[in-house]
N, C-alpha and C positions, 0 to 999 in steps of 0.2 A: 692578339688580346685574351680570346677564351682561353688558350693554355694557360696562359697567366691565371685567369680567374679557378680552369681547377685548379692550376699548380696550391693557391690560395685556399683552397679549399679543401684538400688533401690535408694538406696541414694543417686547418683546424680540427677534422675532423679529429688527425691523430693530435694534437693537445688534447682534444677531449678524453680521446681511450684513454693516454696514461696517463692524465686528470684522476679520470672515474673507475683506473686500476688502482691506482696509488689508494684513493679512499678506500677501497675494497679493501686492501693490505690490511686496513684500521680495522675491518667488522672482525675478528677475532677476538680484539681487546679493549672491544669498550660492548656494554653490557646492552642486551636487547631491550630489556625491562624500560632503559632510558633511550638510548638512541635506534630504535625500532628498525628504519631505514638501510641502517648498514646490515640488517640480515637478510634484506633483498641484495645487497650489495654481494654476499659472501656468496649467495646463491648462484650470480652470474661472475663471481671470478674465474673460473675456468674458461667460459668466453671471452671476458674481457683480453684471460692471459692469451688466448689464440689469435684475437684477433693484431696483438700486438705482435704478436711474431709474424705475425704476415708483415703487419709494415716494416718491421725490421729487417724480415728477406727484402722486400723491395729496396728500402733503401740501402742496404747493403750492393743488392747486383747495380743501383745506379751509383753508387759509391758516392751517397751525399752525407753530410755531416750528423743528420737528423737521424740518425742511426745512433747515434750517443746517448742522445735523451731516453730509446727503447732500452741502450744497455744499461744505463742509471738507476732504470725502472725495476725492471728483469732484479737486479742484484740486491735493491732496497725490498723486493717483494721474493726473496728465496725462500725466505721461511715458510713463507705460506704457497707458493708454489713445490715445496716437497713437502707437504702434508695435500697434495690433491691429487700428484705425480706418483705413483711407485717406478724408479729407474731400473729397472731388474729384468730385461728381455728375455734374458738364458735363465729365467728360473723356474724348476718344477716341482712339482710334489710326488714325492713316493707314499702312496698310499698304501701299500703294502708293507713296507717294513720303517720301525723305528727305531730310534737310535737308543742302544740301552743306556735307561736313567732318565726318559725325554719322557714328558706329561702330554696328552695328543688333547688339546681342546675345541669345542667344537661351543660356536653361536647361532641360533637360527632362532629366528621370530617365525614359526609356525601356522598361523594364523588357523589357533584351533584344530588343527587339522580336518578343516574343511578343504574340500574343491572348488576353485573358483565359480563351478558350476553344479547345477544339480543335486545341491548341499541335502536337501531331502530325501535323497537316491538314497536308501542302507546301503545295496549293493556298491554304489561309485561313491562312498565314505568311507569305504570299507577297502575299499579296491587303493583308496587315495593313500587311505592312512599308514596301510600296509608299503608303499612308494618307499614314504616317508620311513618309515622304521628301514626300509627297506637300506637305504642311505647312511642312516645312522651305523647298521650292520657291518656296511660297507668300508666307511672311514674306522669306525673300529675307538674312536674318543675314548678314553679315559676318564672325561669330565667334561658334560654339556648344561650350556645354559640356556635356557627356552625362556621365551617369552609370547606370550598370549597361549600358554598350556591350557587344554582341557580337557575334563575324565569324566568320566559316569562311574564313580564305585560299582554301583549295581548294574551296572549293565556290561558281562561280559566280554561281547565284542570290543566296548570301546572303554575299559578301562585302561586308559593310558598308563596309569600310574603306573598300575599290576605290572603289564606288560614290559616295561622297561627296568622291572626290577628284574621280571625273570631274563628277559636278556645283558643280566650283567649287574644292574646299576642298582644294587643292592641299598646305597647310601644314597637319600635323595633331602631336600629340604624343599617343601612344598607349604606352605598355609594357606596358601588361596587367597586371592582376595576380592572375590565374585564368586556366590552361591548361591544356586533353584533349587529349590527339595530337597534342601540338604545331602544330597549325592551328586548334584553339577555344580563343577566348581573348576575357576582358572584362573591368572595368574601366570607370573614370574616362578621360574622353577630351575633349581639346581639338583642333577642327577649326575652319581658320581659311583666309580671302582673305587677309588680309594674312600678310606672311616674318614665320616666325619663326624665331629669331635665337640662342635658348639656351631652356632649361628644368629644369626639378627634377622627381623624385617623391619623396615623404613619406610614408613607410606608416605607418600611424595606429595608436597604440597599441588592440590587441585582447591577446582570452584564445582560444586555436587555437578553430575551429569559426566564430569570430565571423563570418569571410567580408565586413568593414568594406574598403572598398575606398581607396585612398589619396588624398592630398591632392595634387594637381596644377599647378604653375606656370606657364606659357608667356610669353616675352618677347616684343611681339609691336610691328612697324615699323608707326607707326600715322602718315602725313603724315611729317611730318619727327621725329615725337616716337617713345618707345619708351613700352610701358605692359605694365605685369604683369598676366595672366589667373592665376586661384585657381578651378578648381573643385575639391567634396571631397562626401562621402556619407557622412555620421555614422550610428551608433549606433543600428539600428531596434532596434523593440517585439522582434521577431522571433515576431511571435503566427502562430499557426499554428490548423486548420481547428479543433482540437479547444478553443482559446483564445477562437474567434470564438461557438463553441457556450457557452462559459462566460458570454459576453457575454447572449445570450440566457438564461440560466440566472437569471440574475443578477435582470432582468428579470419574469422570469415564475414560475420556481420557487422558492418560500420554503425548501425542503427542502434546495436544490443550492447557496443563494447564498451559505454563511459560504463554503464552500472553491473555492467559482469566486471568491468577488472576491481569497482569498487567492492563489493561483492567478497571476488578472491583475497585480495588485498588487508579486508579485515578480520579475515580468519586468520591470515598468514601472520599478522601484525598479533593479534591476539597469543597465538602460537608461539613465536618466538617471546613474548614478554615474558610468558608460562615455565618456557622451557628457562629461561635464565633463572630463575627462583630454583627450579630443582635441578637444575646444574648446578648451585651454587651447594645444596643437599650434598649430593654425590661428593663434589669438593671434600666439603668438611669432614664426611665417613673415610672417604681413602687417607685424607692426611693422618687422620686416626689413629690408622689399622697397624695393629703389634706385629704384623707377622707379613711375607713380603709379598703384594696382590696381584690380585689378575684382573682387570674388568672388562666384561664380554655382555655386550648388550645391543639394541635399538634406542641410537638418540635419536633418531627422526632428523637429523641433521647433517649438513653436508660438511668435509673437512674445513673448509676457509670458512669457519663459523666459532661463536661466543663458546657452545658446546662442546663443539670438537674440542677446540686448545684448553678450554677448565677442565676437564675431566679428564683429560692426556695429561696435563701439563707436563712433570718430569721424565713418564713413561714412551714406553715405545709404539706404537705402531705397528702390528705384525703384517700387515700387509704390506704399509711400507717397504719396511725392514727388507721381507721378502719376496713381493709380488711384482708384478709391472701390470702400468696402463692405469687409467682412472677408478678404474674397480669396484665398477656399478653392483648395488647389492638390491636395491630397490626396482621390481618388475609391478607396474598396475598395470591390471587387471581390465579397467576403466577409461583409461583413456590412451589412445594411441601415442599422441603429443608426448606423456610423462613416461610408456614403455621406452621410447625412442634414446631418451637423454642417460649418455651412458657416463654422467658425471654425478650419478646418482648414487654413492656411496653414503649410507648411513648406517650401517651395522659395522662393530668393530671389535675388535682388540685387544686392550692396552695389557703392556707389561712391566711390571716391578723395572727399575734397570738390573738389577740383582739377575735376571732373568738373561738367558742367552736363546732367541730365535731362532731355530732350525730351518723352517718350512713353514710357509703360509700360503694357500690358496681360498678362494672364494669355488664351492661346487657349482660344477655346471646343473643346476637342477632349476626346473620351473614348477614346484609343488607349490608354493604357496606366492605372497607379494614382496616375499625378500628371500635373497639369495644366502644360503647358510656360508659359515666364511672357518676355516679348520686351521689352529695352526701348533707344530711343536716344539714345546719350548723344555728348556733347561734350567734348573734351578745351578746360581756359581756355587763353589766351594767356596766355603767361608762367608 
């Protein structure tokens, strides 16, 4: 009797996981401005996948026909699976050597060059800033797309624009999104060792106070060709210390769980909707490019999402093409729970199909709440 009950309960749980997994497979194709609930399913997708694989292993072990249901669900969700996990276990990145004709690109949200702690301490800020420049110098990218770039033009030790220029990045596009005291400027930026012959700035749709950075494009002369580099930074969840406290309450305080959950869900729902509008704008800009294009940036969303699939479209994800694993790029200093999530890959390099991706990696440094991504690519002849 008990054995039969447990078997039936297990089957019900299994059917529920399959149903939710298949629903999560729809999240990239349903605009969260309307279907915001699917934004949450997109975040849960890797864990639903793991649960489904565990059930599949169990059914195969006992030689049950129930295993076929998991196999069918996995086949239906293959496009989603292929976007969240890179299947190149023996991949490596040779940072010392680039093949002739390749272009090395880095994307990095550098959090304004500020260390996670003691940001008012000048010595620590200088040391932290030097560590960031050290990584850039070590990997020596030809083009750097930077989000949350910050510079103080009249302060020698924090004139980061001039510092990069002196490192060899003679060409740059940094129109600035935010300005204080006429000298403190921040926003998205593109720095290049190759000439920039044209550029454009598109302000993201946003509400007052959102402080979302602009979408930039720069036309770069690369060998005898012109390519267009885009960088952008989409709406974040804007979690504050109180929100991270709510995460703790959800896990540990039954009395506060409901109110804490409502607050978190409300912020996330708003961000899903705003990113959908911003994503559509980026898609139009990419579709209108006159040159082979590359998008580098911080989407603030995971691979199995509307934002990811819309911006990527027919392009190749450099990490999926040459990396291995989930590829976490977000490191949260404020929440131990979020810091441990290996599935938070929100920074990307997408390349036009006319490029070949030679190698790609996440740079293993924690100098910002984002982990930099670097790739070597080559424009195909003809």
